[in-house]
Each structure stands twice: as C-alpha cells, then as structure tokens.
C-alpha positions as CSV (number, residue, x, y, z in Angstrom):
1,M,-13.4,42.6,-30.8
2,R,-15.9,39.7,-30.4
3,R,-13.2,37.1,-31.1
4,S,-10.8,38.4,-28.5
5,A,-13.6,38.4,-25.9
6,I,-14.5,34.7,-26.8
7,K,-10.8,33.7,-26.5
8,F,-10.5,35.5,-23.2
9,L,-13.6,33.7,-21.8
10,A,-12.3,30.4,-23.1
11,I,-9.0,30.9,-21.4
12,L,-10.6,32.0,-18.2
13,A,-12.9,29.0,-18.2
14,A,-10.0,26.6,-18.8
15,T,-7.9,28.1,-16.0
16,S,-10.8,28.0,-13.6
17,L,-11.5,24.4,-14.4
18,L,-7.8,23.5,-13.8
19,G,-7.8,25.5,-10.5
20,G,-11.0,23.9,-9.4
21,C,-10.0,20.3,-10.0
22,G,-7.0,20.5,-7.6
23,F,-4.3,20.5,-10.2
24,Q,-0.9,21.3,-8.7
25,L,2.6,20.9,-10.0
26,R,4.6,18.1,-8.4
27,G,7.4,20.2,-7.0
28,L,10.3,18.9,-4.9
29,A,10.0,15.8,-2.7
30,Q,9.8,16.9,1.0
31,L,12.4,14.8,2.8
32,P,11.6,14.0,6.4
33,F,15.1,14.4,7.8
34,V,17.5,17.2,8.5
35,A,20.5,15.8,6.7
36,A,21.8,12.6,5.0
37,Y,25.0,11.2,3.9
38,V,25.1,9.3,0.6
39,D,27.3,6.2,0.6
40,A,27.7,5.2,-3.0
41,P,30.4,3.6,-5.1
42,A,32.8,5.9,-7.0
43,G,31.3,6.9,-10.4
44,S,27.7,6.2,-9.4
45,A,25.4,8.4,-11.4
46,L,22.6,7.9,-8.9
47,G,24.9,8.7,-6.0
48,E,26.0,11.9,-7.6
49,G,22.4,12.9,-8.5
50,L,21.3,12.3,-4.9
51,R,24.2,14.4,-3.6
52,Q,23.3,17.3,-5.9
53,S,19.6,17.1,-5.0
54,L,20.3,16.9,-1.2
55,S,22.8,19.7,-1.5
56,S,20.3,21.9,-3.4
57,Q,17.9,21.4,-0.5
58,K,20.7,22.0,2.1
59,K,20.2,18.4,3.4
60,L,23.6,16.9,2.5
61,A,25.8,15.7,5.3
62,E,29.5,16.1,4.5
63,K,30.6,13.3,6.8
64,K,29.3,9.8,7.4
65,D,30.0,10.0,11.1
66,G,27.2,11.9,12.9
67,A,24.9,12.1,9.9
68,P,21.2,11.7,11.0
69,V,20.5,9.4,7.9
70,L,22.8,7.2,5.9
71,I,21.6,6.4,2.3
72,K,23.4,3.4,1.0
73,L,23.6,2.5,-2.7
74,S,25.0,-0.8,-3.8
75,S,25.0,-3.2,-6.7
76,E,24.6,-0.5,-9.4
77,T,24.7,-2.3,-12.7
78,R,24.0,-1.5,-16.3
79,S,23.5,-4.0,-19.1
80,K,22.8,-4.1,-22.7
81,N,21.1,-7.2,-24.1
82,I,20.1,-8.2,-27.6
83,L,16.3,-8.1,-27.9
84,S,15.8,-9.3,-31.5
85,L,17.8,-10.2,-34.6
86,S,17.0,-9.7,-38.3
87,G,16.8,-12.7,-40.7
88,G,20.4,-12.0,-41.7
89,G,21.6,-12.3,-38.1
90,K,22.1,-8.6,-37.5
91,V,20.9,-6.9,-34.3
92,R,17.6,-5.1,-34.7
93,E,16.8,-4.2,-31.1
94,F,18.6,-3.8,-27.8
95,R,17.3,-3.7,-24.2
96,L,19.1,-1.4,-21.7
97,E,18.8,-2.3,-18.1
98,Y,19.7,-0.2,-15.0
99,R,19.6,-1.6,-11.5
100,V,20.6,-0.3,-8.1
101,E,19.9,-1.4,-4.5
102,M,19.1,1.4,-2.1
103,S,18.6,1.4,1.7
104,A,18.6,3.9,4.5
105,F,19.7,3.8,8.1
106,D,19.6,6.3,11.0
107,A,22.7,7.4,13.0
108,A,22.3,4.4,15.4
109,G,22.3,1.9,12.5
110,V,18.5,1.2,12.7
111,E,17.1,0.4,9.3
112,L,14.7,3.2,8.1
113,M,14.2,1.7,4.6
114,A,14.9,-1.9,3.8
115,A,17.2,-2.6,0.8
116,S,15.0,-2.3,-2.3
117,P,15.9,-2.4,-5.9
118,I,15.3,0.3,-8.4
119,Y,15.1,-1.4,-11.8
120,L,14.6,0.3,-15.1
121,T,14.6,-0.9,-18.7
122,R,14.5,0.8,-22.1
123,E,14.3,-0.7,-25.5
124,F,15.6,0.8,-28.7
125,S,16.0,-0.3,-32.4
126,Y,19.4,-0.5,-34.0
127,N,20.6,0.1,-37.5
128,D,24.2,-0.5,-38.7
129,D,23.7,2.4,-41.1
130,Q,23.1,4.9,-38.3
131,V,25.8,3.9,-35.8
132,L,26.5,7.4,-34.4
133,A,22.9,8.4,-34.1
134,K,22.1,5.1,-32.3
135,E,25.1,5.6,-29.9
136,S,23.7,9.1,-29.1
137,E,20.2,7.6,-28.6
138,E,21.7,5.0,-26.2
139,A,23.5,7.6,-24.2
140,S,20.3,9.7,-24.0
141,L,18.3,6.6,-22.8
142,H,21.0,6.0,-20.1
143,R,20.7,9.6,-18.9
144,G,16.9,9.3,-18.9
145,M,17.1,6.1,-16.8
146,E,19.4,7.8,-14.3
147,Q,17.0,10.7,-14.0
148,D,14.1,8.3,-13.5
149,A,16.0,6.4,-10.9
150,L,16.8,9.6,-9.0
151,R,13.1,10.6,-9.0
152,Q,12.2,7.2,-7.7
153,A,14.9,7.3,-5.0
154,L,13.8,10.8,-3.8
155,R,10.2,9.7,-3.7
156,R,11.1,6.6,-1.6
157,L,13.1,8.7,0.7
158,S,10.3,11.1,1.2
159,Y,8.3,8.3,2.8
160,I,10.8,7.4,5.5
161,K,9.2,7.2,8.9
162,R,11.5,8.5,11.7
C-alpha cells in the first residue's frame, strides 16, 4: 500500500513539473495562407509530401491558376559519395546527400520566400558481407532525409509574411 502511494506521488510530481515548465508537443505547423499549389518535378518525394501535408490540412490548391500561394521546388538532387576506404581499397563508409531549392510566390508573382536550399546529409558504414542489410539501411536513410526535408519545408512555410 505504501509503495503504491509513493509511486502515485512520484508520478504526480513528475507530471506537475512537466506541466509547470511549459512543455507542449510540437503539433502541426500553422500555415499562414488559405491554400497553396505545389509546383514540383514529377517523382519529387518532397513535392508529394508537401501535397499530402497540405491536403490533410485542407490547404492544397488543385490548380496553379488562382492559387493564393505557389510553392516552387527545383533542383532536387540526391548523391552518394565515398567517404572512406579500407586499406584494401574497399568502401567502408558512404555519405548520402539530399538537396532541393524551395521558394514561394503569391498569386501576383511577388516573392514571399526567396529561393533557399534544404540540404541534408547522412553517413553510413558499408560492408560487402551485408549487402542487403546495407541497401535497406540506405533506403531507410533516404526516407528519413525526405521526412526531415518535409518538416523543414513546412516550418519555413509557416513563417511566410503575407
């Protein structure tokens, strides 16, 4: 009985400390526009992610003409570079890079957000004995970079001044 009372008091103290310090979950980025059209190259992972996010917030414009905000993505590139080699000349580490340029314009063509790069890198070790596992790890790192880029893009869009 005494232990359960102590546990209850400890939990109560922890929750009151968290509540008192102003802790709050991040939540969705509040976008300062009614609707936006995403102009992205075909197959753009970030473009598709932005469309899904805007659609879930009911802020996706279906047509470019008449959209209050135009989000333009360009120069989306991915690269894989050798970071280090073993003494025998085999690859030991790779660096993955993901880069995309993002800008935003209003319906009149006035620049709301200057073209700015989103640039992410990830490094991973490589072993010839674990080819399938390393390919899976690489794909997972690419998905993680795409999600990070999406969060950065939404955060930047939330600061647009109209």
